[in-house]
C-alpha positions as CSV (number, residue, x, y, z in Angstrom):
1,X,5.1,10.1,-8.6
2,X,5.0,8.3,-11.9
3,X,3.6,5.2,-10.2
4,X,0.8,7.1,-8.6
5,X,0.0,8.8,-12.0
6,X,-0.1,5.4,-13.8
7,X,-2.4,3.9,-11.1
8,X,-4.6,7.0,-11.4
9,X,-4.7,6.2,-15.2
10,X,-5.9,2.7,-14.2
11,X,-8.7,4.2,-12.2
12,X,-9.7,6.5,-15.1
13,X,-9.7,3.5,-17.4
14,X,-11.9,1.6,-14.9
15,X,-14.3,4.6,-14.9
16,X,-14.4,4.6,-18.7
17,X,-15.3,0.9,-18.7
18,X,-18.0,1.4,-16.1
19,X,-19.5,4.4,-17.9
20,X,-19.4,2.5,-21.2
21,X,-21.3,-0.3,-19.6
22,X,-24.0,2.2,-18.5
23,X,-24.3,3.7,-22.0
24,X,-23.7,0.7,-24.2
25,X,-25.2,-2.0,-22.0
26,X,-28.6,-2.1,-20.5
27,X,-27.6,-0.1,-17.4
28,X,-28.0,-3.0,-15.0
29,X,-25.7,-3.9,-12.2
30,X,-24.7,-7.0,-14.0
31,X,-23.5,-4.8,-16.9
32,X,-21.2,-3.0,-14.4
33,X,-19.9,-6.3,-13.1
34,X,-19.2,-7.3,-16.7
35,X,-17.3,-4.1,-17.4
36,X,-15.2,-4.6,-14.2
37,X,-14.5,-8.1,-15.4
38,X,-13.3,-6.9,-18.8
39,X,-11.2,-4.1,-17.3
40,X,-8.9,-6.5,-15.5
41,X,-7.2,-8.1,-18.5
42,X,-7.2,-4.7,-20.3
43,X,-5.4,-3.2,-17.3
44,X,-3.0,-6.1,-17.2
45,X,-1.9,-5.2,-20.7
46,X,-1.7,-1.5,-19.9
47,X,0.4,-2.1,-16.8
48,X,2.6,-4.4,-18.8
49,X,3.1,-1.7,-21.4
50,X,4.2,0.6,-18.6
51,X,6.6,-2.0,-17.4
52,X,8.0,-2.5,-20.9
53,X,8.6,1.3,-21.2
54,X,10.4,1.3,-17.9
55,X,12.6,-1.6,-19.0
56,X,13.3,-0.6,-22.6
57,X,13.3,3.2,-22.4
58,X,14.3,4.0,-18.9
59,X,16.8,1.2,-18.6
60,X,15.5,-0.5,-15.5
61,X,15.9,-4.2,-15.1
62,X,12.9,-6.5,-15.1
63,X,13.7,-7.4,-11.5
64,X,13.5,-3.6,-10.6
65,X,10.3,-3.1,-12.5
66,X,8.4,-6.2,-11.5
67,X,7.4,-5.0,-8.0
68,X,6.2,-1.7,-9.5
69,X,4.2,-3.5,-12.1
70,X,2.5,-5.6,-9.4
71,X,1.6,-2.5,-7.4
72,X,0.4,-0.6,-10.5
73,X,-1.7,-3.5,-11.7
74,X,-3.0,-4.8,-8.4
75,X,-4.5,-1.7,-6.9
76,X,-7.0,-0.8,-9.7
77,X,-7.5,-4.5,-10.4
78,X,-8.5,-5.2,-6.8
79,X,-11.0,-2.4,-6.9
80,X,-12.4,-3.8,-10.2
81,X,-12.6,-7.3,-8.6
82,X,-14.5,-5.9,-5.7
83,X,-17.0,-4.2,-8.1
84,X,-17.3,-7.5,-10.1
85,X,-17.9,-9.4,-6.9
86,X,-20.4,-6.9,-5.5
87,X,-22.5,-6.3,-8.7
88,X,-22.1,-9.8,-10.2
89,X,-24.2,-11.5,-7.5
């Protein structure tokens, strides 16, 4: 359940990036692509923090947490990459 909640947090963060691009940027599709592009490294850091909490506080090993990290990072990052590809053309 925690994994789904963290991935949901990733999608919320992506939405925040996209909304910020509409209000701060010029509102173009290229601004949405740029927001999606900037989301990916930000989400990598966020997913890494989640992994660190699992290793340090929950006591899981890095080998146990790595597949969860990859899943948590990859799903929202894939959606962002699709948006970047679609709107960046």
